[in-house]
N, C-alpha and C positions, 0 to 999 in steps of 0.2 A: 417488658415488651418493648421492642424498638419502635421509635416514633415513625409514623407513616410519612413517607417522603412526599413532598409536593409534586404533582404531576408536571411534566415538562411543558413548556410553552409550545404552541404550534410552531413547527419548523425547527425545533431544537431537540437534539437527541441526547439522552443520557449516555455517557461513555464509560461508566464504572464497569469493572469486571463483574460477571455473574448476573447479568441482566436477564432478559427474557429468553436468551438463546439456550436451547437445549440440544444435547447431542443425540444422534441416532445410534442405535445398536448396530453391530456389524451384520447380524443375521436377524432381520425383522421377521416376525410371524406374518406372512402375507395373507393369511386367512383372517386374522383379527389384528390389524395394525393398531398399535398403541397410540392413543390420541395425543400423548405428550411428546412424542418423538418427532418434532416438527422442524427438522433441519436436514433430513436426508434427501437424496435424489437417486433415481434409478439411472441405469446405464453406466455403471461403474464409476459414478461421480461420488467421491467421498464427501463427507461433511466439509463445507467450505465457507469461510468468511471471505470478504474481499482481501486481496493481498495487503491493501493499505490498512485494513482493520487489524489483521494479524501483525503487521509491522508496528502499528501504534500500540497494540496490547503489549508487545514485547518491550518497546521503548518505555512505556509507562512503568512497568515493573523494574526495568533495569536502571531507571533514573534513581530509584531509592538505593540500589546497590552501588551506583556510581557516587552518590553523595556519601554513602558510608565509607567507600574507599578513599574519598578525598579527605574526610575527617580523620580516618586512620593514618593517612600520610602526614597530615598536619600534626597529629599527636605524636607519631613516631619521630618526626623531625624536631619537634620541640622538646621531647624527652632526651634524645641523643642525636644531634645532627651528624655527628661523626659516624655513628653506627649506620644511619640512613645512607649517607654518601658512600661509605665503604662497601655496604652490601650491594648497591646498584653499580658500583665500579668493579665488582668481581668479574674476572674474565671468563669467557666461555668460547672454546674454539671447536670447529668441526673440520676434520681433514679427510680427504680421500686421495691417497697416494701423496703426490707432491703438491696437490692443490687443496686449499682450505680457506676457511673464513674464521677470523678471530675478532670478537667484539666483546665489550662488557655487557652485563645484563641489561643495563639501561638502553643500550643501542639495540640489543636483540628485541626488546619490547617495542621501542619506537620505530625501528625500521623493519623488523621481522613480523611480530604479531600484528602490528597495526596495518600491515598489508591486507589482512583479512577484514579489518574494519572498513577499509576503503573498497574492498571487493564487494561488501554488502551495500555500500553506498552506490557503487556502480550498478549493481543488480537492481536496486530500487529505482535508480534514474532510468535505466533501460526499460523497466516495467512500466513506468509512467509514460515513457515515449511510445511504447508498443500498445499498451492496453489502458492507460490511465487518461488523465485530463489532456496530456500533451499528444495524444494520438491524432488529434486534429491540429495539424501543423500551424494553422493560423493562431493557435493559442500559445505558441512557443515564444512569441515576441515579448509579451509582458513579463513573464518570469525571468527571461534572459536579461532584459533591460533592468528590471527591479533588482535582480541579483547583482548586476554590475554596479548599479547606483548604490546599493547597500554595501559595496566594497570601496568605491571611489570616495564617497563622502567620509567614512571613518578614517581612511588612509590620509585624506586631506587634513582632517582634524589632528591626527597624530603628527603629521609633518609640521603643522602650524605650531603645535606645542613644543616640538623638538628642533625647530629651526635654530641653527647655530650650535647645536650639540652633536658634534661629529661622532661621538661614541655611542649615541642612541639612534641617530637618524636612520641608520640602515635597518633598524628593527621594525619598519613600518608594516611588515607582513603580519605582525602579532595582533594588529587591530583590524583585521580584514575579514576573516572567514567566520562563518557560523558553524557551530557543532550541531549538525542536523539531528543526530540521535538524541543528544542531551536536551536540545531545544524542544523537540517533539515530546519527549518525556515530561519535561517541566510544563509544557503547554497543557498536557493532559491533566496535570495536577492542579494548576492554577486556573484552568478553564474547563471545569468538569462537564459543563452542559453545552459545550460547543459542538456543532455538527462536524462530520468528517471533512467537509469541504474546506474548512479553515486549516486543518492539519495538512490537507493536500496542497493548499496554496503555499504554506510555509515550506513544505518539502520541495515543491517545484523550483522556487527561487533559491533555496539554500543549496540545492544540488549544484547550481551554477557556482556558488561559493566553493564547493568541494573541488570542482573541476579547475577553477581558476587558482585555488590555493595550491593544488599540486603542480600546476604550471609554474607558479611563483617559487615553490620549493625547488623545483628542478632547475629553474633558470637563475633565480636570485640568491639562493642559499646553497648552491653546490659549488665546490671549489676543486681545482686540480682535475678537471674532467679529462678522462681518457676516451678519446673519440672512437678508438677501435672497439673497446668494450661496449660503448654506447651504441654504435652501429650494429654490433652483434645482438644486443638486446632488442633493438628496434626490429631487426630482421626476424628474430624469433617471434615477436608479437605479430609481425606481418604473416608469418606462416600460420599462426593460430587463427588469424582473421581469415586467411584463405581456406583453411579447413572448414570453417563455418559454411562456406559456399557449397560444400559437398553434401548432397542430400543423404539423410539417414546416417550420417556419421556422428554418433553420440557416445564415443568412448571416452569416459571421463579421465582415466589415467593418462591418456595422451595429452590432454589439455593441462593436466596437473604438472606433467614433466616439462611441457613448454613454458608454463608459468614460472616454474621453479628455475628453469634455465634463464629466462628473461630477468628474474629477480636477481640471480647471481651476477649476471652481466651488468645490470644497472648498479648493483652494489660495487662491483669492481671499477665501474666507470666514474664513480664519485657523485652520481646523481642518486638522490634518495630513492630507494627501490619501492617505496609504498605506492608510487605511481603505477606500478605493474598491477596491483590489486584493482585499482579503479578501472584501468583499461580492460582487464580480463572480464570484469563485471559488465562493462558496456558492450562487450562482444557477445554476451549471453542473451539471446532473444527470449522474449516472453510471448506466449500465445495461449488462448484457451484450448482445452483438449478438443481435437477434431472428432466428429462423430465416427469417421472411418477408423480412427485409432481405437476408439472405445469398442466398436464392433469387432475389430480384430482381437482385442484383448478378451472379449467374450468368447469368440470362436476358439482361441487358444485354451481358455479355461474348460470349454466343453470337451476339447480333445484330451486334456489332462484328466477330466472326470471319467472319460471312457478308458484311458490308458495312463494311469498314474505312474509315469516313469520319471526318473531324475532329469532326463533331457527335456521332457515336456514341462516339468516344473520350472526349469531354468527359462524356457521360452515364455511361460506365463509371467514370471517375474519381470522379464525384460519387456514384454508387451505392456504390462501395467505401468512399469517405470517410464518407458519412453512415450507413453500417452501424455505425460505431463512435460511441459516445456523445461529446458535446462535451467532457465532463470528461476522457476518455482522450486525445482529440486535443490538448487544451490542455496537459495534463501532458507529453505527448510533446514538444510544442513548447517549452514554457517551463521545465520542470524542470531540464534540463541547463544552460541559460543562467543560471538563478537560482543553482544550486549551484556551478557552476564559474567563473562570472564575477561576477555581481552581489554575492553575499554576500562573496566574498573582496575585491572592490573596496570594499565597505562596511567591512570590517575594516581595509583599508589606509588608508581615510579617517578612521577613528574610533579605532583602537587605539593610535595613536602617542602616547607620553607620554615626556617626558625624565626618566629615572630618575636620581636622585642619592641620596647617603647621607642628606642632609637631608630629602628628600621621603619616603624609606622610613621613617625614624624618626618623622617627623611623621604619615604616613598610617596606619601600623599602631598608632598610639596615638590616632588621630582617630575620633570616633564615626561619621563618615560611612563610612569604609573598613570599620571593624569591624562596623557595622550591616549592610552589604551582605554581607560575608564570612560572618558567623555566620548571617545570615538565609538565605543560600543553602545553606551546607554543613550546617547543623543544622536550620534551619526547614523547608526543602523536604522532606526525608525524614520529618521529624516531622509535617508537615502532610498530606502525601499518604498515607503509611502509617498514620498515626494516624487519619485520617478513614476510610480503608478498614476498619480494625479496628472503629471505632466504628459505622459503618454495618452491618457484619456482626452486631455485638452487638445493636443496636437492632432489627434485622429478624429476629433469631434465626436467622441463617444463610441467610435467603432470598435476600439480595443479597451475593454474594461476589466477590472479584476473580477474573478469568479465569486467573490465574496463582498460583503458590505464594507464600508470604510472603517467602522470600528474594528472589524476583523483584520483589515489591512494594517491598521495601526498596531493592533495587538500582536500580529505576526511579526511586524517590524521590531517591536520592543523585545519580544522573546528571542528574536534572532541576534540580540546582543550577547547571547551566550556563545562565546567563541572557544570555550574550554579546550577541547581535544586538539584541534588543529592549531590554535593559538599557542598552547603549551609546546606543541611539536616544533613550531617555528621559533618560539622563544628559546628553546633548548639549542637550536642551531645558530641563533643570532647572538646570544648573550651568555655570560658566565659570571659566577660569583655574585656580588651585590646587585649588579644590573639584572641578572636572572631572577633574583629574589624580588626585586621591585616589579619586574614584568609579571611574575606569578601573582603578586598581590593585586596588580591591576586587573588581571584576567579573572581571578576569583571574585574580586569586588564587583566587576562588571556583570558576572553571572548572577550574583546575588541581587544587585540593583535591578537588572533587567527583569528578573523573575518578579520582583516586588512591583515594578511599574506595570508589568503585564497584568498582574492580579488587579491592580487599581483600575486599569483600562476596562477590563471585562466586568469588574464589580460595578463600575459606573454605568456601563452599557446595560447591565441587567436591571437597573433601576429606571430605565426609560419606559415610556408608555409602550404597550404591547406591539402596536403596529410599527412604531418607530424602531423598536428593539429588533424586530424581525428583519426590517430593511437594513438596519445597521450591521447585522451579522451576516445575513444571507445575500444582500445586494439585489441587483436587478439583472445581472448578466444571465444569458441563457445557458442551460446546462448542456453538456455533451449528450447527444442523442444516441441511445444504444439500440432502440428498436428500428431495424432497417426498413421494414414495411409498415407505414402508418396505418392506423385503424381506419377502416372504411365501413361506415355504419350500414351501407347498402349490401355489403358482402359479408362482413364479420357477424358473428352471433353476439349480440349485445344484451346485457341484463342491466336494468337501471335506466335513469334519464339519459337520453341520447346526447343532450347538450351539457352534461355534468362537467364541472371543472377538473375533476380527477378521473383518470382512466386506469383501471387495473387490468393488465393483460396477462393471462396464464397460458403457457404452453404445457399441455397435459396429455396423459395417456390413461385411458379408462381402466387398464389393467395394472397400472402402477400403484402400489400400496401407499406410497407417499402422497400421491395425488388424492387418494381417498382420505388420508389424514388431513390434508389441507382443505378439503371441500367444506366441512362444517365451519372452519375458520372464515372462509370466504363468505359463507351465508351469514354468519354473525356480523361480519364487517358490513355487508350490504344492508342488513337490518338496522344497524346502528347509525347509518348516515343516509341522508337524502340527496347528497350531491356526488355520488360515486357511480360510475358505470363499469361493469365487469365484462371482459371479452375473453372467450375461451377459444384457443386455437389448438389444433391437433398436432401432436408429435408422437405417433405410435412407435414405440421402440421394439420393432419386430424381431430384433436379435435376442431379446430376453422375454418378450411377451407375445406369445403366438396368436392370441386372440385380439390384440390391440387394433390392428388394421381393420378387421371386420367390425369391431365395435364402433370405431370412428365412422366407418361407412354407414353403419346402422343409424348413428345419430344424424348424419346428413340425410339419410332416407326419411327419417322422421321429420327433419326440418323441412322437407318438401311438402309435408302435410301440416306445417306450422306447429310442430311439436318437438322442436329441437331440445328445448330446455327440459321438457318433461322426460324425454328419453335420456338426456344427459344425467338428470338426477337419478333415474332408475338404474343406469349403468354404474354410476358411482356407488350406489347402495348395494349392488350385487356384483362386485368386482371378481368374485370367484366363480361366476356362472355367466360366461360370455360366449357360449357356443351358438351356432346358428339357430338351433332349436330354442335356446334361451331367449335369443333376440326376437324371434317370432312370437314367443309367449308374451314378452314385454309389450310388443306392438299391439297384441290383442287386449292386454290389460289397460293400455292407454286409449283404446277405442279407435285405433288407426285403421285405415283401409288395408287389411292384411294382404290382399292380393297385390295391390300396388306396392306395398312395402317389400314383399317378397321378391317382386320383379325388380325393383330398384336395387335391392341387395344382390340379387343374382347377376345383374348387369353392371354392378360396381358404379352406379351413377354418381355416388359421392366421392369416388376415388380422386377425381381431378381436384376437388376442393381440398381434400386432405393433402394431396401432393403439393398444392400451393402453400398450405400452412407449413409443411415440412421444409419447403424451399425458403420461406421467410425465416424459419428458425435457423437454418444453416447460415443465412446472410447475417443474422443477428448474433451468431456465435453461440447458439443454444445447443447443448449436447445432452442434457439430462432433463428429467421431469421430476417435480414441477419446477418451472422457471417463471418468475414473475417480473413484469415491467410496470412501473408506476409513472404515468405521464412520460412514457418512452424511455425512462431511465431504469436500468436493470436493478432489481432488488436482490441483494446478496444476504446470505446468512439464514436465520431462522424465519419461519413463516407462521408463527403462532399469532394470536390475535394482537398481542402487544406490539410485536415487531412490525406487522403489516399496518397496524393503526398508526404507529409513529411515521412510517413511510408515507402513508396517505395524508396524515396531518401536515407533514413537511411539504408535500406537493401542493396541498390546498393553500398553505401559506404563501408559497411562491406564486401560485396562480392569482392569489389575492393582491400580491404586490404588483404583478404584471398589469392588473386592471386598475 
């Protein structure tokens, strides 16, 4: 029998795969919803985690694949360096008429396949800008400055080590950038009990690294630039950006051809074409599904149900597909390929170095290797954490990191993994023995940075509980997702009015998933004395014909001080919500039946329901059930374990604030 794991501390979330999250079936039995399927939502909303959670889950798994590819490259190079070099020097050309491209396999990987890696980085950066922590623009200052500080200090250290060495001084770019994907994956491995906010903080400032690194590659490590080809590439990207302004133009092949044309133009210009991937990713906006798009998809499916023709089947596919933003669709398509194939293949093509005693003794006394190693292991945390501290001091605490200082330091140390981009720049800047020394510095920095990060969080976990929570979570306010704050005089509240934690649910009395969530909420309320629960209406009338009437019935009962009694009754009888059923429930609850019937007939509760629906739209809610914990949207499963962790984290933050 496996040993029972210790429960997580308040405010800290377990991040291992296979936690409490359970998937919903595609076709739930609406008459008897299975109580374990606690992650579905009605209104054509598929099972969703946060995009960040999906991103981290992929990076965690791919980190192991990347490590394996790195080890394989080292073994291959040390068994036969001639075989390793000759294989990646194999030529591969593509010709169309008199025009074509000819590069070796190494260049196709570095400049071709890696374009998709930077596309994914651009997509994630745009998602954070549109929907993540950076959607509040005042939060953009700190990650930008921390990212720049985390580049300037390591570069300064590298230049100090290599001052007077003309053959290595120009390679300063190798000690500059963070490998976002590898760093996130290793952080998930060495900091298993860290909340998602720590990963988000690392991602936000490391994205600055990616942007700056590509600028450096384009400016400092490009030679023999052909400006006619460069202008052509920029023009093609401008056309792609212009097409984004045309409403409802979501034809993927057009953007693919434009991206391909820009890539070829940049390659011909002498500028590394991987920059095209990042820019195309930044052009792909992210947004939650609009309720109007979901309702349109529902209408299309109903038409198909009545007339199952190929034309309507095509319309249904398009309606469902376009309800999701281009950013999410592209991440779903390219992120696994980038993480599990492209980046490991890049490591296999670039990490190989023949290690010998002579090389080791020479490298670890060489300014090139030491500049990279010290720049990453010491310069990165000094630059990122030091800049965050300085910004806080200069703004007198108005701009603070979204995490505690232990997390700021740990994110800085793990940012010392420069693997992918550093190897890319090293391959452009050095050859022969110097390239081997640079690779050793990059690999050693990744190993040392991971070890130091493990030590930082290991020491943090030994702190007293209250100090530990503050060190990891910090005191900065979170981004607020709930557009309309809870009003105890208007909203329906269960539990202590002045409780430190508020759980808001947007629900539909006919939604089977809301029925599944109801006993979970009751158990949560029974288990804590400092939680208040608020129910807001979101009747999905396009899929539930009785939902609006049921919501108005609950409001009619509320006029007789029996909202929660009617709420519980409706949730227990989701398959019987006709007007006759509602009148029977009113009689069973001992309500004034005449008054109840009159209120129902006159739609007295419709205004309250409409206000709830408006607040849902303002908060980006399109499916039910949707939960908010202390104004922060809860994503993923809503079983007792997941909601308890969310409430525990909110309670910990409230405790810190007081």
